[in-house]
C-alpha positions as CSV (number, residue, x, y, z in Angstrom):
1,M,109.9,126.7,71.9
2,G,107.4,124.3,73.2
3,K,106.7,123.1,76.6
4,F,108.7,123.3,79.8
5,G,108.3,124.1,83.3
6,L,109.2,124.9,86.8
7,V,109.2,122.6,89.8
8,S,108.9,123.7,93.3
9,D,108.7,122.3,96.9
10,I,110.1,118.9,95.6
11,D,110.8,116.2,98.1
12,A,113.0,113.0,97.7
13,D,110.0,111.2,96.3
14,A,109.6,113.9,93.5
15,N,106.3,115.2,95.2
16,G,105.7,118.9,94.7
17,Y,104.3,121.6,92.4
18,F,104.9,121.4,88.7
19,I,104.3,124.6,86.9
20,S,103.9,124.3,83.0
21,F,104.5,126.8,80.4
22,D,103.0,125.8,76.8
23,I,104.7,128.6,74.9
24,S,103.0,127.7,71.5
25,N,99.5,128.2,73.0
26,G,100.4,130.7,75.9
27,L,99.0,128.6,78.6
28,L,100.2,128.1,82.1
29,Q,99.3,125.4,84.5
30,I,100.2,124.7,88.2
31,R,99.6,121.0,89.5
32,A,100.2,119.3,92.7
33,W,101.9,116.2,91.5
34,G,102.7,113.4,94.0
35,F,103.4,109.6,94.4
36,N,100.4,107.5,94.4
37,P,100.8,104.9,97.3
38,L,97.5,103.1,96.6
39,N,98.3,102.0,93.0
40,T,101.8,101.6,92.0
41,R,100.9,100.8,88.4
42,H,99.8,104.6,88.2
43,N,102.8,105.9,90.3
44,F,101.8,109.6,90.3
45,I,98.6,111.4,90.8
46,F,98.1,115.1,90.1
47,T,95.6,117.6,90.7
48,D,95.4,120.8,88.4
49,I,95.2,123.7,90.6
50,Q,95.1,126.8,88.7
51,S,95.5,127.9,84.9
52,G,96.4,131.1,83.2
53,V,97.2,132.5,79.9
54,F,100.0,135.0,78.6
55,Q,101.3,136.2,75.4
56,M,104.6,135.7,74.1
57,N,106.7,138.7,73.0
58,G,108.5,139.2,69.5
59,K,111.6,138.4,71.2
60,R,110.4,134.9,72.1
61,S,111.8,135.3,75.6
62,F,110.3,136.5,79.0
63,H,111.2,137.4,82.6
64,F,109.5,135.2,85.2
65,R,109.3,135.5,89.1
66,L,108.2,132.6,91.2
67,I,107.5,133.5,94.9
68,R,107.0,130.7,97.2
69,Y,106.5,131.9,100.9
70,G,104.9,129.7,103.4
71,H,101.9,128.1,101.5
72,Y,101.6,131.1,99.0
73,I,102.7,130.6,95.4
74,E,102.6,133.3,93.0
75,L,103.9,133.4,89.2
76,S,104.5,136.5,87.3
77,I,105.6,137.0,83.7
78,D,107.1,140.1,82.5
79,G,106.0,141.9,85.6
80,V,102.3,140.7,85.5
81,V,101.0,138.2,88.1
82,K,99.6,135.2,86.1
83,L,98.9,132.7,88.8
84,T,98.3,133.2,92.6
85,L,97.2,130.8,95.1
86,M,97.5,129.1,98.7
87,D,98.1,125.5,98.8
88,Y,99.2,123.3,101.8
89,T,99.8,120.1,99.8
90,Y,103.6,119.9,99.6
91,T,106.7,121.6,101.2
92,G,109.8,120.0,100.1
93,N,113.2,121.8,99.6
94,G,113.9,121.2,96.0
95,I,113.4,123.5,93.0
96,G,114.2,123.1,89.4
97,L,113.5,123.2,85.6
98,Y,111.9,120.5,83.2
99,S,111.7,120.3,79.5
100,A,109.3,118.3,77.4
101,S,109.8,119.7,74.0
102,S,111.9,123.0,74.2
103,V,115.5,124.4,74.8
104,I,115.7,126.3,78.2
105,S,118.2,129.1,78.7
106,L,118.2,131.0,82.0
107,Q,120.0,134.3,82.2
108,N,120.4,136.8,85.0
109,S,118.8,134.4,87.7
110,T,118.6,135.0,91.2
111,V,117.4,132.7,93.9
112,K,116.6,134.1,97.5
113,T,115.7,132.2,100.5
114,L,112.9,134.0,102.4
115,P,112.6,133.5,106.2
116,D,109.9,131.2,107.3
117,P,106.6,133.3,108.0
118,I,105.9,133.8,111.6
119,D,102.2,132.9,111.2
120,E,100.1,132.4,108.0
121,Y,96.8,134.5,108.3
122,A,94.8,131.6,106.9
123,S,94.9,127.9,107.1
124,Q,92.9,124.9,106.2
125,E,92.4,123.9,109.6
126,E,90.8,127.2,110.6
127,A,88.7,127.4,107.6
128,G,86.9,124.1,108.8
129,K,86.2,125.7,112.1
130,I,84.2,128.8,110.5
131,A,80.5,128.1,110.6
């Protein structure tokens, strides 16, 4: 097992959130990753948003849950929340997996579509108005 990840909110240009799992070192990282229209030689730009750690169990497998609701993102591993944040950068409809140096096997997978939130309790626009 090596490196692999989840992708969320991916649009047609491959902009979205990339959540990487480094199994060997027990590291998690979520990045906002998007097309760079200002420099096509460096096609994509990314921003590390949050990092976390986890410990691999002896079975070398784990249960994860990714929640994406409105602008809220939460990732838990084996029932423990490891990443939790609000981000307003991307809102595409695609989800998926990627592998850099690993073999991925999903079992007992469930995908649920939640209704859009009626109103978010925080926004970047409102945060700028607070003095």
